[in-house]
C-alpha positions in Angstrom: -45.5 -69.1 16.0 -43.0 -66.7 14.5 -39.3 -67.7 14.4 -38.2 -64.3 15.8 -34.5 -64.9 15.4 -35.0 -65.7 11.7 -37.2 -62.7 11.3 -34.7 -60.4 13.0 -31.8 -61.6 10.8 -34.0 -61.1 7.7 -34.6 -57.4 8.4 -33.3 -55.3 5.6 -35.9 -52.5 5.5 -37.9 -50.2 7.7 -41.1 -51.9 6.5 -39.8 -55.2 8.0 -38.9 -53.3 11.2 -42.4 -51.8 11.4 -44.0 -55.2 10.9 -41.9 -56.6 13.8 -42.7 -53.6 16.0 -46.4 -54.3 15.4 -45.9 -57.9 16.3 -44.3 -57.0 19.6 -46.8 -54.3 20.4 -47.0 -53.8 24.1 -46.2 -57.5 24.8 -43.5 -57.6 27.5 -42.5 -61.2 26.7 -42.1 -60.5 23.0 -40.0 -57.4 23.9 -38.0 -59.6 26.3 -37.1 -61.9 23.4 -35.8 -58.8 21.4 -33.8 -57.6 24.3 -32.2 -61.1 24.8 -31.0 -60.9 21.2 -29.8 -57.4 21.6 -27.7 -58.4 24.7 -26.1 -61.4 22.9 -22.5 -61.4 21.5 -23.8 -62.1 18.0 -23.2 -58.8 16.2 -25.7 -59.1 13.3 -28.5 -60.2 15.7 -27.6 -57.4 18.2 -27.6 -54.7 15.5 -30.8 -55.7 13.9 -32.7 -56.2 17.2 -31.4 -52.8 18.4 -33.1 -51.2 15.3 -36.4 -52.9 16.1 -36.1 -52.1 19.8 -35.5 -48.5 19.0 -38.8 -48.3 17.2 -40.6 -50.3 19.9 -39.3 -47.8 22.5 -40.5 -44.9 20.5 -44.1 -46.3 20.5 -44.0 -47.9 23.9 -41.3 -46.4 26.1 -42.6 -48.2 29.2 -41.3 -51.5 27.8 -37.7 -50.3 28.1 -37.6 -49.3 31.8 -36.5 -52.6 33.2 -33.8 -53.0 30.5 -32.0 -49.7 31.0 -29.1 -51.1 33.1 -28.3 -54.0 30.7 -28.5 -51.6 27.8 -26.0 -49.3 29.4 -23.7 -52.2 30.1 -24.0 -53.5 26.5 -23.2 -50.0 25.1 -19.9 -50.0 27.1 -18.7 -53.3 25.9 -15.3 -53.0 24.0 -15.8 -53.1 20.3 -19.6 -52.9 20.4 -21.0 -52.0 16.9 -22.0 -48.3 16.3 -25.5 -49.5 15.4 -26.0 -50.9 18.9 -24.8 -47.6 20.5 -26.8 -45.5 18.1 -30.0 -47.3 18.7 -29.5 -47.6 22.5 -28.9 -43.8 22.8 -31.8 -43.2 20.5 -34.0 -45.2 22.8 -32.8 -43.1 25.8 -34.4 -40.1 24.2 -37.9 -41.6 24.6 -37.8 -43.0 28.1 -38.0 -41.6 31.5 -34.6 -42.3 33.0 -34.9 -43.1 36.7 -33.0 -40.8 39.0 -30.8 -43.7 40.1 -29.5 -44.2 36.6 -29.3 -40.5 35.5 -25.7 -40.2 36.6 -24.5 -43.3 34.7 -26.5 -42.3 31.6 -25.2 -38.7 31.8 -21.6 -39.8 32.1 -21.9 -42.2 29.2 -23.6 -39.6 27.0 -20.9 -37.0 27.9 -18.3 -39.5 26.8 -20.1 -40.2 23.6 -20.8 -36.5 22.7 -17.2 -35.5 23.3 -15.7 -38.3 21.3 -14.8 -37.3 17.7 -14.6 -41.0 16.9 -18.3 -41.5 17.5 -20.7 -41.2 14.5 -22.7 -38.0 14.4 -26.0 -39.8 15.2 -24.6 -41.2 18.4 -23.3 -37.7 19.4 -26.6 -35.9 18.5 -28.8 -38.5 20.3 -26.5 -38.1 23.3 -27.0 -34.4 23.3 -30.8 -34.8 23.4 -30.6 -37.4 26.2 -28.4 -34.9 28.2 -30.8 -32.0 27.5 -33.7 -34.2 28.7 -31.9 -35.1 31.9 -30.9 -31.4 32.3 -34.6 -30.4 32.4 -34.8 -32.4 35.7 -31.3 -31.7 36.9 -30.6 -28.1 36.1 -26.9 -28.2 37.3 -26.2 -30.5 34.3 -27.4 -27.8 31.9 -24.3 -25.7 32.4 -21.9 -28.6 31.8 -23.8 -29.5 28.6 -23.6 -25.9 27.4 -19.8 -25.9 27.9 -19.3 -29.1 26.0 -21.6 -28.1 23.1 -20.0 -24.6 22.9 -16.6 -26.1 22.6 -17.7 -28.3 19.8 -19.7 -25.8 17.7 -16.8 -24.4 15.7 -16.1 -27.9 14.4 -19.6 -29.2 14.3 -21.4 -30.8 11.4 -24.7 -29.3 10.3 -26.6 -32.2 12.0 -24.8 -31.4 15.3 -25.5 -27.7 15.0 -29.2 -28.3 14.2 -29.5 -30.6 17.2 -27.8 -28.0 19.4 -30.3 -25.4 18.2 -33.2 -27.7 19.0 -31.8 -28.9 22.4 -31.3 -25.3 23.5 -34.3 -23.6 21.9 -35.9 -22.7 25.3 -32.7 -21.4 26.8 -31.4 -17.8 26.7 -28.1 -18.7 25.1 -27.5 -16.4 22.2 -24.9 -18.7 20.6 -27.5 -21.5 20.2 -30.5 -19.4 19.4 -28.7 -17.6 16.6 -27.4 -20.7 14.8 -28.6 -20.6 11.2 -31.3 -23.0 10.2 -30.3 -26.0 8.1 -32.2 -26.8 5.0 
C-alpha cells in the first residue's frame, strides 16, 4: 500500500504528479484521501495535493463534484497559499458547477479577477470559469465584459490572450481585435 502523504510531499515534478494521477484514476476513495490533504492546514501538503487534484479533475471532473463546497471554503481562508487558489480555480474550469453553487463561485471569481494582488494565473483561470458560467447564465456575460474591459489597458499578455479566448464567440470588437500573442 502506498504511503500517499509521503508520496504527495515528495512531489517535485510533473512526472511525479502524473504518476499519482494514474494511481488515483477514477477511484473515489483515493481521490478522497487527496482532498483530505488539500483541506488540511498543512501548507506544503495542501499545495502539493492541490497540484495533483488539478490534474485528476482535468482527467476525471466527476470526482470533484462532491468537493466543490469545501474547495470554495478552503480558497477563502485567510492566508491561503496562491498555489491552493490557483489549482482550485483551475479545477473549476473543468467541472460542471451546479446551479446552486454558481453564484458563490461567480462572486469568488469576480473578487479574484478584480484583485491586482492575485497572481495572473488565478485571475485568468477565474475569467475562464466566469465565461463558462456565463454560457449558462447570459446575464453574467455583461458583468464579465465590463470587468475585463476595465482591466484590458493594464493587462498582461496572458490576461489579454485569455480574454481573447474567453470572448472568441462574442461580437465584442475590443476582444476580437486583440493582437495574438506569440
